[in-house]
C-alpha atoms as a printed R data frame, in Angstrom:
    type eleno elety resid chain resno       x        y      z
1   ATOM     1    CA   UNK     A     1 -26.067  -87.571  3.429
2   ATOM     2    CA   UNK     A     2 -25.751  -86.703 -0.345
3   ATOM     3    CA   UNK     A     3 -24.129  -84.862 -2.087
4   ATOM     4    CA   UNK     A     4 -25.946  -81.406 -2.202
5   ATOM     5    CA   UNK     A     5 -25.879  -81.824  1.598
6   ATOM     6    CA   UNK     A     6 -22.078  -82.133  1.304
7   ATOM     7    CA   UNK     A     7 -21.913  -79.395 -0.819
8   ATOM     8    CA   UNK     A     8 -23.563  -76.802  1.148
9   ATOM     9    CA   UNK     A     9 -21.735  -78.405  4.622
10  ATOM    10    CA   UNK     A    10 -18.183  -77.836  2.434
11  ATOM    11    CA   UNK     A    11 -19.193  -74.262  2.145
12  ATOM    12    CA   UNK     A    12 -21.131  -73.299  5.103
13  ATOM    13    CA   UNK     A    13 -17.935  -74.796  7.144
14  ATOM    14    CA   UNK     A    14 -15.270  -71.705  5.756
15  ATOM    15    CA   UNK     A    15 -14.737  -69.478  7.976
16  ATOM    16    CA   UNK     A    16 -15.095  -66.627  5.689
17  ATOM    17    CA   UNK     A    17 -18.404  -67.600  4.732
18  ATOM    18    CA   UNK     A    18 -19.612  -67.825  8.247
19  ATOM    19    CA   UNK     A    19 -18.933  -64.911  9.074
20  ATOM    20    CA   UNK     A    20 -20.289  -63.261  6.511
21  ATOM    21    CA   UNK     A    21 -23.640  -65.128  6.854
22  ATOM    22    CA   UNK     A    22 -23.656  -64.807 10.887
23  ATOM    23    CA   UNK     A    23 -23.332  -61.250 10.641
24  ATOM    24    CA   UNK     A    24 -26.215  -60.656  7.925
25  ATOM    25    CA   UNK     A    25 -29.132  -59.201  8.979
26  ATOM    26    CA   UNK     A    26 -30.995  -62.125  6.598
27  ATOM    27    CA   UNK     A    27 -28.812  -65.206  8.205
28  ATOM    28    CA   UNK     A    28 -30.312  -63.880 11.229
29  ATOM    29    CA   UNK     A    29 -33.674  -63.669  9.970
30  ATOM    30    CA   UNK     A    30 -32.849  -66.722  8.598
31  ATOM    31    CA   UNK     A    31 -32.072  -68.630 11.920
32  ATOM    32    CA   UNK     A    32 -35.181  -67.425 13.671
33  ATOM    33    CA   UNK     A    33 -36.784  -69.610 11.131
34  ATOM    34    CA   UNK     A    34 -35.286  -72.477 13.120
35  ATOM    35    CA   UNK     A    35 -34.075  -71.354 16.380
36  ATOM    36    CA   UNK     A    36 -36.199  -69.940 19.009
37  ATOM    37    CA   UNK     A    37 -34.516  -66.985 19.766
38  ATOM    38    CA   UNK     A    38 -31.162  -66.587 22.183
39  ATOM    39    CA   UNK     A    39 -32.458  -66.436 25.635
40  ATOM    40    CA   UNK     A    40 -34.256  -69.007 27.828
41  ATOM    41    CA   UNK     A    41 -37.396  -66.577 27.559
42  ATOM    42    CA   UNK     A    42 -37.519  -66.984 24.057
43  ATOM    43    CA   UNK     A    43 -37.233  -70.889 24.700
44  ATOM    44    CA   UNK     A    44 -39.947  -70.852 26.886
45  ATOM    45    CA   UNK     A    45 -42.205  -68.578 24.926
46  ATOM    46    CA   UNK     A    46 -41.876  -71.122 22.242
47  ATOM    47    CA   UNK     A    47 -42.204  -74.091 24.524
48  ATOM    48    CA   UNK     A    48 -45.619  -72.799 25.798
49  ATOM    49    CA   UNK     A    49 -46.933  -71.560 22.533
50  ATOM    50    CA   UNK     A    50 -46.487  -75.419 21.247
51  ATOM    51    CA   UNK     A    51 -48.048  -76.882 24.759
52  ATOM    52    CA   UNK     A    52 -51.143  -74.693 23.809
53  ATOM    53    CA   UNK     A    53 -51.621  -76.756 20.448
54  ATOM    54    CA   UNK     A    54 -51.360  -79.889 22.136
55  ATOM    55    CA   UNK     A    55 -47.314  -80.732 21.728
56  ATOM    56    CA   UNK     A    56 -44.844  -81.719 23.631
57  ATOM    57    CA   UNK     A    57 -41.167  -80.257 23.702
58  ATOM    58    CA   UNK     A    58 -37.883  -80.363 23.799
59  ATOM    59    CA   UNK     A    59 -35.868  -77.645 24.687
60  ATOM    60    CA   UNK     A    60 -32.050  -77.951 23.378
61  ATOM    61    CA   UNK     A    61 -29.544  -75.023 24.641
62  ATOM    62    CA   UNK     A    62 -26.918  -74.679 21.182
63  ATOM    63    CA   UNK     A    63 -23.378  -75.893 21.549
64  ATOM    64    CA   UNK     A    64 -21.458  -78.079 20.693
65  ATOM    65    CA   UNK     A    65 -17.391  -78.958 21.015
66  ATOM    66    CA   UNK     A    66 -16.433  -76.724 23.701
67  ATOM    67    CA   UNK     A    67 -13.239  -75.942 24.045
68  ATOM    68    CA   UNK     A    68 -12.104  -75.656 27.702
69  ATOM    69    CA   UNK     A    69 -13.631  -76.410 31.169
70  ATOM    70    CA   UNK     A    70 -15.367  -73.087 31.877
71  ATOM    71    CA   UNK     A    71 -17.464  -73.558 28.487
72  ATOM    72    CA   UNK     A    72 -18.257  -77.063 29.511
73  ATOM    73    CA   UNK     A    73 -19.910  -76.091 33.207
74  ATOM    74    CA   UNK     A    74 -21.511  -72.697 31.832
75  ATOM    75    CA   UNK     A    75 -23.461  -74.975 29.816
76  ATOM    76    CA   UNK     A    76 -24.489  -77.795 32.602
77  ATOM    77    CA   UNK     A    77 -25.495  -73.986 34.315
78  ATOM    78    CA   UNK     A    78 -27.079  -73.099 31.662
79  ATOM    79    CA   UNK     A    79 -29.224  -76.699 30.963
80  ATOM    80    CA   UNK     A    80 -30.043  -76.688 35.186
81  ATOM    81    CA   UNK     A    81 -31.498  -73.341 34.998
82  ATOM    82    CA   UNK     A    82 -33.675  -74.150 31.737
83  ATOM    83    CA   UNK     A    83 -34.663  -77.081 34.067
84  ATOM    84    CA   UNK     A    84 -35.994  -74.973 36.651
85  ATOM    85    CA   UNK     A    85 -37.711  -72.894 34.383
86  ATOM    86    CA   UNK     A    86 -39.357  -76.049 32.666
87  ATOM    87    CA   UNK     A    87 -40.705  -76.636 36.633
88  ATOM    88    CA   UNK     A    88 -41.168  -73.397 37.295
89  ATOM    89    CA   UNK     A    89 -43.379  -72.324 34.407
90  ATOM    90    CA   UNK     A    90 -45.080  -76.107 34.375
91  ATOM    91    CA   UNK     A    91 -44.189  -76.878 30.357
92  ATOM    92    CA   UNK     A    92 -44.738  -80.145 29.345
93  ATOM    93    CA   UNK     A    93 -40.914  -80.130 28.042
94  ATOM    94    CA   UNK     A    94 -37.628  -82.420 28.208
95  ATOM    95    CA   UNK     A    95 -34.013  -81.210 27.477
96  ATOM    96    CA   UNK     A    96 -31.617  -82.370 24.792
97  ATOM    97    CA   UNK     A    97 -27.840  -82.053 25.418
98  ATOM    98    CA   UNK     A    98 -24.814  -82.800 23.388
99  ATOM    99    CA   UNK     A    99 -22.304  -84.123 25.241
100 ATOM   100    CA   UNK     A   100 -19.398  -82.470 23.431
101 ATOM   101    CA   UNK     A   101 -21.182  -79.254 25.308
102 ATOM   102    CA   UNK     A   102 -20.844  -80.900 28.791
103 ATOM   103    CA   UNK     A   103 -17.122  -81.513 27.721
104 ATOM   104    CA   UNK     A   104 -16.954  -84.797 25.774
105 ATOM   105    CA   UNK     A   105 -13.572  -85.048 23.810
106 ATOM   106    CA   UNK     A   106 -12.133  -82.539 26.330
107 ATOM   107    CA   UNK     A   107 -12.375  -84.215 29.686
108 ATOM   108    CA   UNK     A   108 -14.459  -86.833 29.277
109 ATOM   109    CA   UNK     A   109 -15.109  -87.618 33.673
110 ATOM   110    CA   UNK     A   110 -16.811  -83.986 33.605
111 ATOM   111    CA   UNK     A   111 -18.846  -84.562 30.935
112 ATOM   112    CA   UNK     A   112 -20.117  -87.871 32.519
113 ATOM   113    CA   UNK     A   113 -20.693  -86.129 36.087
114 ATOM   114    CA   UNK     A   114 -22.340  -82.841 34.249
115 ATOM   115    CA   UNK     A   115 -24.904  -85.570 32.528
116 ATOM   116    CA   UNK     A   116 -25.302  -86.797 35.929
117 ATOM   117    CA   UNK     A   117 -26.023  -83.779 37.525
118 ATOM   118    CA   UNK     A   118 -29.008  -82.717 34.769
119 ATOM   119    CA   UNK     A   119 -30.809  -86.154 35.586
120 ATOM   120    CA   UNK     A   120 -30.867  -85.784 39.573
121 ATOM   121    CA   UNK     A   121 -32.341  -82.319 38.207
122 ATOM   122    CA   UNK     A   122 -34.567  -83.321 35.554
123 ATOM   123    CA   UNK     A   123 -35.691  -85.992 37.841
124 ATOM   124    CA   UNK     A   124 -36.649  -83.550 40.875
125 ATOM   125    CA   UNK     A   125 -38.139  -81.555 38.036
126 ATOM   126    CA   UNK     A   126 -40.221  -84.183 36.720
127 ATOM   127    CA   UNK     A   127 -38.870  -84.926 33.417
128 ATOM   128    CA   UNK     A   128 -36.216  -86.641 31.389
129 ATOM   129    CA   UNK     A   129 -33.274  -85.765 29.241
130 ATOM   130    CA   UNK     A   130 -32.471  -86.944 25.638
131 ATOM   131    CA   UNK     A   131 -28.680  -87.581 25.040
132 ATOM   132    CA   UNK     A   132 -28.123  -86.285 21.317
133 ATOM   133    CA   UNK     A   133 -25.847  -88.364 18.935
134 ATOM   134    CA   UNK     A   134 -22.908  -86.510 17.396
135 ATOM   135    CA   UNK     A   135 -20.457  -87.782 14.479
136 ATOM   136    CA   UNK     A   136 -19.113  -91.376 14.442
137 ATOM   137    CA   UNK     A   137 -16.180  -91.262 16.104
138 ATOM   138    CA   UNK     A   138 -18.024  -90.204 19.575
139 ATOM   139    CA   UNK     A   139 -20.531  -92.825 19.342
140 ATOM   140    CA   UNK     A   140 -19.450  -95.317 21.366
141 ATOM   141    CA   UNK     A   141 -18.558  -93.013 24.628
142 ATOM   142    CA   UNK     A   142 -22.032  -91.622 24.268
143 ATOM   143    CA   UNK     A   143 -23.899  -95.075 24.269
144 ATOM   144    CA   UNK     A   144 -21.571  -95.725 27.632
145 ATOM   145    CA   UNK     A   145 -22.197  -92.078 28.829
146 ATOM   146    CA   UNK     A   146 -25.763  -92.719 28.986
147 ATOM   147    CA   UNK     A   147 -26.215  -96.638 29.895
148 ATOM   148    CA   UNK     A   148 -24.300  -95.411 33.227
149 ATOM   149    CA   UNK     A   149 -26.589  -92.097 33.642
150 ATOM   150    CA   UNK     A   150 -29.890  -94.001 32.954
151 ATOM   151    CA   UNK     A   151 -28.619  -97.063 35.355
152 ATOM   152    CA   UNK     A   152 -28.678  -94.192 38.498
153 ATOM   153    CA   UNK     A   153 -31.029  -92.269 37.491
154 ATOM   154    CA   UNK     A   154 -34.191  -94.080 34.887
155 ATOM   155    CA   UNK     A   155 -34.822  -91.020 33.087
156 ATOM   156    CA   UNK     A   156 -32.168  -90.553 30.023
157 ATOM   157    CA   UNK     A   157 -32.793  -91.073 26.646
158 ATOM   158    CA   UNK     A   158 -30.419  -91.115 23.652
159 ATOM   159    CA   UNK     A   159 -30.787  -90.718 20.228
160 ATOM   160    CA   UNK     A   160 -29.747  -93.129 17.130
161 ATOM   161    CA   UNK     A   161 -29.300  -92.520 13.796
162 ATOM   162    CA   UNK     A   162 -30.277  -94.768 11.284
163 ATOM   163    CA   UNK     A   163 -27.215  -94.477  8.789
164 ATOM   164    CA   UNK     A   164 -25.034  -95.737 10.491
165 ATOM   165    CA   UNK     A   165 -23.893  -98.801 10.139
166 ATOM   166    CA   UNK     A   166 -23.268  -99.851 13.993
167 ATOM   167    CA   UNK     A   167 -27.310  -98.857 15.175
168 ATOM   168    CA   UNK     A   168 -28.420 -102.119 15.148
169 ATOM   169    CA   UNK     A   169 -25.934 -103.588 17.644
170 ATOM   170    CA   UNK     A   170 -26.012 -100.281 19.500
171 ATOM   171    CA   UNK     A   171 -29.808 -100.516 19.886
172 ATOM   172    CA   UNK     A   172 -28.967 -103.864 21.034
173 ATOM   173    CA   UNK     A   173 -27.249 -102.616 24.153
174 ATOM   174    CA   UNK     A   174 -30.155  -98.666 24.627
175 ATOM   175    CA   UNK     A   175 -32.953 -100.952 24.733
176 ATOM   176    CA   UNK     A   176 -32.036 -103.006 28.056
177 ATOM   177    CA   UNK     A   177 -31.766  -99.708 29.510
178 ATOM   178    CA   UNK     A   178 -35.396  -98.658 28.872
179 ATOM   179    CA   UNK     A   179 -35.776  -94.815 28.185
180 ATOM   180    CA   UNK     A   180 -36.860  -93.169 25.092
181 ATOM   181    CA   UNK     A   181 -34.948  -93.413 22.219
182 ATOM   182    CA   UNK     A   182 -35.077  -91.121 19.431
183 ATOM   183    CA   UNK     A   183 -34.696  -92.023 15.581
184 ATOM   184    CA   UNK     A   184 -33.104  -90.095 13.750
185 ATOM   185    CA   UNK     A   185 -31.933  -90.212  9.907
186 ATOM   186    CA   UNK     A   186 -28.484  -88.769 10.874
187 ATOM   187    CA   UNK     A   187 -26.658  -84.842 10.279
188 ATOM   188    CA   UNK     A   188 -22.991  -85.529  9.643
189 ATOM   189    CA   UNK     A   189 -20.717  -85.989  6.526
190 ATOM   190    CA   UNK     A   190 -19.757  -89.364  7.358
191 ATOM   191    CA   UNK     A   191 -17.705  -91.253  5.356
192 ATOM   192    CA   UNK     A   192 -19.157  -94.618  3.283
193 ATOM   193    CA   UNK     A   193 -16.871  -96.785  5.696
194 ATOM   194    CA   UNK     A   194 -19.523  -96.078  8.855
195 ATOM   195    CA   UNK     A   195 -22.431  -94.578  7.163
196 ATOM   196    CA   UNK     A   196 -24.599  -95.601  4.498
197 ATOM   197    CA   UNK     A   197 -24.346  -92.733  1.554
198 ATOM   198    CA   UNK     A   198 -27.524  -93.112 -0.702
199 ATOM   199    CA   UNK     A   199 -31.195  -91.400  0.343
200 ATOM   200    CA   UNK     A   200 -32.844  -95.179 -0.437
201 ATOM   201    CA   UNK     A   201 -30.172  -97.020  1.841
202 ATOM   202    CA   UNK     A   202 -30.646  -94.436  4.880
203 ATOM   203    CA   UNK     A   203 -34.639  -94.457  4.619
204 ATOM   204    CA   UNK     A   204 -34.377  -98.882  4.577
205 ATOM   205    CA   UNK     A   205 -32.103  -98.593  7.601
206 ATOM   206    CA   UNK     A   206 -34.463  -95.998  9.258
207 ATOM   207    CA   UNK     A   207 -37.991  -98.207  8.461
208 ATOM   208    CA   UNK     A   208 -36.371 -101.569  9.683
209 ATOM   209    CA   UNK     A   209 -35.067  -99.839 12.886
210 ATOM   210    CA   UNK     A   210 -38.534  -97.795 13.359
211 ATOM   211    CA   UNK     A   211 -39.940 -101.552 12.830
212 ATOM   212    CA   UNK     A   212 -37.782 -102.291 15.881
213 ATOM   213    CA   UNK     A   213 -38.631  -99.616 18.187
214 ATOM   214    CA   UNK     A   214 -42.591  -99.746 17.905
215 ATOM   215    CA   UNK     A   215 -42.130 -103.613 18.763
216 ATOM   216    CA   UNK     A   216 -40.479 -103.211 21.885
217 ATOM   217    CA   UNK     A   217 -42.591 -102.497 24.657
218 ATOM   218    CA   UNK     A   218 -39.495 -101.375 27.300
219 ATOM   219    CA   UNK     A   219 -38.744  -98.525 25.658
220 ATOM   220    CA   UNK     A   220 -40.645  -95.323 24.322
221 ATOM   221    CA   UNK     A   221 -39.760  -94.709 20.687
222 ATOM   222    CA   UNK     A   222 -39.496  -91.779 19.090
223 ATOM   223    CA   UNK     A   223 -39.635  -91.357 15.881
224 ATOM   224    CA   UNK     A   224 -37.943  -87.801 14.846
225 ATOM   225    CA   UNK     A   225 -38.414  -87.458 10.763
226 ATOM   226    CA   UNK     A   226 -40.665  -85.314  8.255
227 ATOM   227    CA   UNK     A   227 -40.902  -87.803  5.852
228 ATOM   228    CA   UNK     A   228 -44.202  -88.582  4.768
229 ATOM   229    CA   UNK     A   229 -43.769  -92.434  4.350
230 ATOM   230    CA   UNK     A   230 -41.564  -92.838  7.448
231 ATOM   231    CA   UNK     A   231 -44.877  -90.998  8.841
232 ATOM   232    CA   UNK     A   232 -47.208  -93.501  7.205
233 ATOM   233    CA   UNK     A   233 -45.260  -96.517  8.187
234 ATOM   234    CA   UNK     A   234 -45.011  -95.008 12.272
235 ATOM   235    CA   UNK     A   235 -48.738  -94.527 12.133
236 ATOM   236    CA   UNK     A   236 -49.622  -98.000 10.605
237 ATOM   237    CA   UNK     A   237 -47.163  -99.293 13.538
238 ATOM   238    CA   UNK     A   238 -49.064  -97.555 16.216
239 ATOM   239    CA   UNK     A   239 -51.773  -98.660 15.784
240 ATOM   240    CA   UNK     A   240 -50.849 -102.235 16.873
241 ATOM   241    CA   UNK     A   241 -48.885 -100.727 20.624
242 ATOM   242    CA   UNK     A   242 -50.210 -100.365 23.417
243 ATOM   243    CA   UNK     A   243 -47.164  -98.273 25.228
244 ATOM   244    CA   UNK     A   244 -46.262  -94.663 24.931
245 ATOM   245    CA   UNK     A   245 -43.853  -93.315 21.901
246 ATOM   246    CA   UNK     A   246 -44.558  -89.858 19.767
247 ATOM   247    CA   UNK     A   247 -43.353  -88.382 16.928
248 ATOM   248    CA   UNK     A   248 -40.035  -85.855 17.516
249 ATOM   249    CA   UNK     A   249 -40.473  -83.182 14.827
250 ATOM   250    CA   UNK     A   250 -37.930  -79.991 14.509
251 ATOM   251    CA   UNK     A   251 -39.028  -76.119 14.959
252 ATOM   252    CA   UNK     A   252 -39.896  -74.253 12.338
253 ATOM   253    CA   UNK     A   253 -39.937  -77.604 10.067
254 ATOM   254    CA   UNK     A   254 -43.456  -78.152  8.486
255 ATOM   255    CA   UNK     A   255 -45.344  -77.136 11.278
256 ATOM   256    CA   UNK     A   256 -48.563  -77.755  9.295
257 ATOM   257    CA   UNK     A   257 -47.650  -80.907  9.498
258 ATOM   258    CA   UNK     A   258 -47.183  -81.605 13.243
259 ATOM   259    CA   UNK     A   259 -50.369  -79.447 13.589
260 ATOM   260    CA   UNK     A   260 -52.093  -82.207 11.029
261 ATOM   261    CA   UNK     A   261 -50.380  -85.236 13.221
262 ATOM   262    CA   UNK     A   262 -51.507  -82.958 16.546
263 ATOM   263    CA   UNK     A   263 -54.707  -82.757 15.051
264 ATOM   264    CA   UNK     A   264 -54.981  -86.691 14.555
265 ATOM   265    CA   UNK     A   265 -54.191  -87.520 18.037
266 ATOM   266    CA   UNK     A   266 -50.628  -88.568 17.462
267 ATOM   267    CA   UNK     A   267 -48.254  -87.406 20.375
268 ATOM   268    CA   UNK     A   268 -45.936  -85.199 18.219
269 ATOM   269    CA   UNK     A   269 -42.721  -83.307 20.342
270 ATOM   270    CA   UNK     A   270 -41.341  -80.666 18.780
271 ATOM   271    CA   UNK     A   271 -37.372  -80.169 19.127
272 ATOM   272    CA   UNK     A   272 -36.439  -76.304 19.580
273 ATOM   273    CA   UNK     A   273 -33.038  -74.871 20.211
274 ATOM   274    CA   UNK     A   274 -32.013  -71.682 21.917
275 ATOM   275    CA   UNK     A   275 -29.124  -70.192 21.943
276 ATOM   276    CA   UNK     A   276 -26.132  -67.823 20.420
277 ATOM   277    CA   UNK     A   277 -24.614  -70.947 18.695
278 ATOM   278    CA   UNK     A   278 -26.398  -71.143 16.225
279 ATOM   279    CA   UNK     A   279 -24.841  -71.180 13.040
280 ATOM   280    CA   UNK     A   280 -23.677  -75.146 13.352
281 ATOM   281    CA   UNK     A   281 -27.219  -76.335 13.590
282 ATOM   282    CA   UNK     A   282 -28.587  -73.750 10.480
283 ATOM   283    CA   UNK     A   283 -26.240  -75.297  8.352
284 ATOM   284    CA   UNK     A   284 -27.341  -79.057  8.912
285 ATOM   285    CA   UNK     A   285 -30.877  -77.669  8.789
286 ATOM   286    CA   UNK     A   286 -29.760  -76.258  5.065
287 ATOM   287    CA   UNK     A   287 -27.471  -79.368  4.171
288 ATOM   288    CA   UNK     A   288 -30.691  -81.793  5.763
289 ATOM   289    CA   UNK     A   289 -32.876  -79.835  3.515
290 ATOM   290    CA   UNK     A   290 -31.633  -78.074 -0.058
291 ATOM   291    CA   UNK     A   291 -34.373  -76.122 -0.677
292 ATOM   292    CA   UNK     A   292 -33.136  -73.624  1.945
293 ATOM   293    CA   UNK     A   293 -29.824  -73.388 -0.259
294 ATOM   294    CA   UNK     A   294 -31.481  -70.167 -2.408
295 ATOM   295    CA   UNK     A   295 -32.065  -68.444  1.379
296 ATOM   296    CA   UNK     A   296 -28.166  -69.256  2.497
297 ATOM   297    CA   UNK     A   297 -26.246  -67.903 -0.614
298 ATOM   298    CA   UNK     A   298 -28.925  -64.870 -0.678
299 ATOM   299    CA   UNK     A   299 -27.993  -64.412  2.943
300 ATOM   300    CA   UNK     A   300 -23.791  -65.092  2.068
301 ATOM   301    CA   UNK     A   301 -23.988  -62.620 -0.324
302 ATOM   302    CA   UNK     A   302 -25.475  -60.363  1.926
303 ATOM   303    CA   UNK     A   303 -29.210  -59.803  0.174
């Protein structure tokens, strides 16, 4: 993450700024650019609209770093209901989950058991679960949980982040188990000891990992980018790939590009977040895209 992005996170993580922004009407309007709404009905409606233009969907019930077991169990149950809704509504969708929302770091066994339960319900619904990657100190536990549950159910995917130095070695472990592998750049403020700090290095690592993934027949590469150069590379590599793959893009980001790729016949899955815990997600979108900082500042000023 660049200096501007780090500065945005530093400001938005202040409790007073968070309160002003999350309670302002401008802040909530801006959130709806990137978040489908607060309820499963909102999420299902957004997913249906995206399916109608040919896009697949990954539904994310927002939340992370729960502070007690009851919150973790409630998050698991919300995701079980989401899977039931996907099945009942015939949506072309899966779910994306953060393990800290299921209790990782609080009760690791509970998190693992909940991920297992979600994978089982997803299998019944004819869909899959993708495990989001979080901060660098959680990568080892996240990969280990993926390995265990994927070995049992076979319908679990995982995200990897190109800005982490350790990701190529993690990929060596992950591809043995198959499944979907979502490649993204990374949205957390990580120190230089563990992650590339400049855009060119992150992009170079992303491109190298894209080449690796698109050459592996036993996984489903999900190239998560809105970057024209990264998209062009993926298109070239896809010409020689006979097995499934897809682009992944964020809800509300470069919507015209999403439609263009779909019109060209490329597979696109849109990551659709919903729920009341939208503020941390939104601020990471601000940090990733400095052009949105002006919107944020107006919202923080109550305008």
